[in-house]
C-alpha positions as CSV (number, residue, x, y, z in Angstrom):
1,X,-51.3,150.1,30.3
2,X,-51.2,146.4,30.9
3,X,-47.8,144.8,30.6
4,X,-47.4,141.2,29.5
5,X,-44.5,139.0,30.5
6,X,-42.7,137.7,27.5
7,X,-41.9,134.0,27.7
8,X,-38.7,133.1,25.8
9,X,-39.2,130.4,23.1
10,X,-37.4,127.1,24.1
11,X,-37.1,124.6,21.3
12,X,-38.2,121.0,22.1
13,X,-35.3,118.8,23.1
14,X,-34.4,116.0,20.6
15,X,-33.4,112.7,22.2
16,X,-30.0,111.6,21.1
17,X,-29.9,108.4,19.1
18,X,-27.8,105.7,20.6
19,X,-25.3,103.6,18.6
20,X,-26.0,105.3,15.3
21,X,-23.9,103.8,12.5
22,X,-21.3,106.0,10.9
23,X,-21.9,107.3,7.4
24,X,-19.0,105.2,6.1
25,X,-20.6,102.1,7.5
26,X,-24.0,102.5,5.8
27,X,-25.4,102.6,2.4
28,X,-28.7,103.8,1.0
29,X,-31.3,101.4,-0.5
30,X,-32.2,102.9,-3.8
31,X,-35.8,101.5,-3.7
32,X,-36.8,102.6,-0.2
33,X,-34.2,105.4,0.3
34,X,-33.5,103.9,3.7
35,X,-30.0,103.4,5.1
36,X,-28.9,99.7,5.2
37,X,-26.0,98.5,7.3
38,X,-24.0,95.7,5.5
39,X,-23.6,92.4,7.4
40,X,-20.3,90.6,7.3
41,X,-20.1,87.7,4.8
42,X,-19.9,84.3,6.7
43,X,-17.5,83.0,4.1
44,X,-15.1,85.9,4.7
45,X,-15.4,85.4,8.4
46,X,-14.5,81.7,8.0
47,X,-11.5,82.5,5.8
48,X,-10.3,85.2,8.2
49,X,-9.9,82.5,10.9
50,X,-7.6,80.3,8.8
51,X,-3.8,80.2,9.4
52,X,-1.3,80.9,6.6
53,X,-0.5,77.2,5.9
54,X,-4.3,76.4,5.8
55,X,-4.8,79.2,3.2
56,X,-1.8,77.9,1.1
57,X,-3.2,74.3,1.2
58,X,-6.7,75.5,0.1
59,X,-5.1,77.5,-2.8
60,X,-2.9,74.6,-4.0
61,X,-5.8,72.2,-3.8
62,X,-8.1,74.5,-5.7
63,X,-5.6,75.3,-8.3
64,X,-4.9,71.6,-8.8
65,X,-8.6,70.9,-9.3
66,X,-9.0,73.7,-11.9
67,X,-5.7,72.9,-13.6
68,X,-6.7,69.3,-14.2
69,X,-10.1,70.4,-15.6
70,X,-8.3,72.9,-17.9
71,X,-5.8,70.4,-19.1
72,X,-8.6,67.9,-20.0
73,X,-10.3,70.5,-22.1
74,X,-7.4,72.4,-23.5
75,X,-5.0,69.5,-24.2
76,X,-6.8,68.3,-27.4
77,X,-7.2,71.9,-28.6
78,X,-3.5,72.7,-28.1
79,X,-2.3,69.5,-29.7
80,X,-4.4,70.0,-32.9
81,X,-3.5,73.7,-33.1
82,X,0.2,72.9,-32.9
83,X,-0.2,70.2,-35.5
84,X,-2.0,72.4,-37.9
85,X,0.5,75.3,-37.5
86,X,3.3,72.9,-38.3
87,X,1.5,71.5,-41.3
88,X,1.2,75.1,-42.6
89,X,5.0,75.4,-42.5
90,X,5.0,77.7,-39.5
91,X,7.7,77.0,-36.9
92,X,6.8,75.8,-33.4
93,X,7.8,79.3,-32.2
94,X,4.6,80.5,-33.8
95,X,2.6,78.2,-31.6
96,X,4.4,79.2,-28.5
97,X,4.1,82.9,-29.2
98,X,0.4,82.6,-29.8
99,X,-0.1,80.6,-26.6
100,X,1.8,83.1,-24.5
101,X,0.0,86.1,-26.1
102,X,-3.5,84.7,-25.8
103,X,-3.7,82.0,-23.1
104,X,-2.5,82.5,-19.6
105,X,-0.1,79.5,-19.5
106,X,3.5,79.1,-20.5
107,X,4.7,77.5,-23.8
108,X,6.2,74.7,-21.8
109,X,2.9,73.9,-20.1
110,X,1.0,74.1,-23.4
111,X,3.5,71.6,-25.0
112,X,3.2,69.3,-22.0
113,X,-0.6,69.3,-22.0
114,X,-0.7,68.7,-25.8
115,X,1.9,65.9,-25.5
116,X,0.1,64.1,-22.6
117,X,-3.2,64.2,-24.6
118,X,-1.5,62.8,-27.7
119,X,0.4,60.1,-25.8
120,X,-2.9,59.0,-24.1
121,X,-4.6,58.7,-27.4
122,X,-1.7,57.0,-29.1
123,X,-1.2,59.9,-31.5
124,X,2.5,60.2,-30.9
125,X,5.3,58.1,-29.5
126,X,7.0,58.9,-26.2
127,X,10.1,61.1,-26.6
128,X,13.3,59.5,-25.5
129,X,14.6,61.2,-22.5
130,X,18.0,60.1,-21.1
131,X,18.2,60.8,-17.4
132,X,21.6,62.2,-16.3
133,X,23.9,59.6,-14.8
134,X,25.4,59.9,-11.3
135,X,28.7,60.8,-12.9
136,X,27.1,63.7,-14.8
137,X,25.5,64.9,-11.7
138,X,28.8,64.7,-9.8
139,X,30.6,66.7,-12.5
140,X,28.0,69.4,-12.4
141,X,28.5,69.8,-8.7
142,X,32.4,70.1,-8.8
143,X,32.2,73.8,-9.6
144,X,31.8,75.0,-6.0
145,X,30.6,78.6,-5.6
146,X,32.5,81.0,-3.3
147,X,29.7,80.7,-0.7
148,X,30.3,76.9,-0.4
149,X,26.7,76.0,-1.6
150,X,26.6,73.5,-4.4
151,X,23.5,73.2,-6.7
152,X,22.4,69.6,-7.1
153,X,20.2,69.0,-10.1
154,X,17.4,66.5,-9.6
155,X,14.7,65.2,-11.8
156,X,11.6,63.2,-10.9
157,X,9.1,61.5,-13.1
158,X,5.6,61.0,-11.7
159,X,2.1,60.2,-12.9
160,X,0.0,63.4,-13.3
161,X,-1.9,62.9,-10.1
162,X,1.4,62.1,-8.2
163,X,3.1,65.2,-9.7
164,X,0.2,67.5,-8.7
165,X,0.3,66.1,-5.1
166,X,4.1,66.3,-4.9
167,X,4.2,69.9,-6.2
168,X,1.4,70.9,-3.8
169,X,3.3,69.4,-0.9
170,X,6.5,71.2,-1.9
171,X,4.6,74.5,-1.9
172,X,3.2,73.8,1.6
173,X,6.6,72.9,2.9
174,X,8.3,75.9,1.3
175,X,11.9,76.4,2.4
176,X,11.7,73.3,4.7
177,X,11.3,71.0,1.7
178,X,15.1,70.8,1.0
179,X,16.0,69.7,4.5
180,X,13.2,67.1,4.6
181,X,14.2,65.6,1.2
182,X,17.9,65.6,2.2
183,X,17.2,63.8,5.5
184,X,14.9,61.3,4.0
185,X,17.3,60.3,1.2
186,X,20.5,60.2,3.2
187,X,18.8,58.3,6.1
188,X,17.4,55.7,3.7
189,X,20.8,55.3,2.1
190,X,22.6,54.9,5.4
191,X,20.1,52.2,6.4
192,X,20.6,50.4,3.1
193,X,24.4,50.6,3.4
194,X,24.3,49.3,7.0
195,X,22.0,46.4,5.9
196,X,24.4,45.4,3.1
197,X,27.4,45.6,5.4
198,X,25.8,43.2,7.9
199,X,25.0,40.6,5.2
200,X,28.5,39.1,4.7
201,X,28.9,38.5,8.5
202,X,25.4,36.9,8.6
203,X,26.3,34.7,5.6
204,X,29.6,33.6,7.2
205,X,27.8,32.7,10.4
206,X,25.2,30.7,8.5
207,X,28.0,28.9,6.6
208,X,29.8,27.9,9.9
209,X,26.5,26.6,11.3
210,X,25.9,24.6,8.1
211,X,29.3,22.9,8.1
212,X,29.4,22.3,11.9
213,X,32.5,24.5,12.5
């Protein structure tokens, strides 16, 4: 009887793929059923490199641009809606409630946009606004809190473009804005006081020169 040697079966080796993407990093193309590795968005990569202050500046500038466009479009609509609601005998609260329920701006902003449109078109007269006097500001600051910090109310009136630029700058400065404003105002006042104090001496000197004394 002939005996045959039995050769064990050895499966062919499969070469190991190098640098295969993880399943979470790939997605399947529905048309070709092939896996596609997403590439990073160049815009996202550029934004990732920006610092915090640079991102804040871009946000405030973008918001200012879109806010001005929205105001130009919505100002006339808000003015006429408010006017018609008042003509129907509805209180101004109805206008404000509708704005806050249906438009993503505050009642105060809606009134301001409507007013600025109407003033620009001569449809309404400017409202008289009496600025607080220095005495009134001083009285309001006499009630000193227990922590020693005194609130100082301030009010500025700017053109619309100036207001947008000022508010954007305040947002960029953040907590540093108060110290910068304080230093600028007090330094300018000290210089003005010093200049006025030197004027009498200068005038007396000029008078002595003129009289030959």
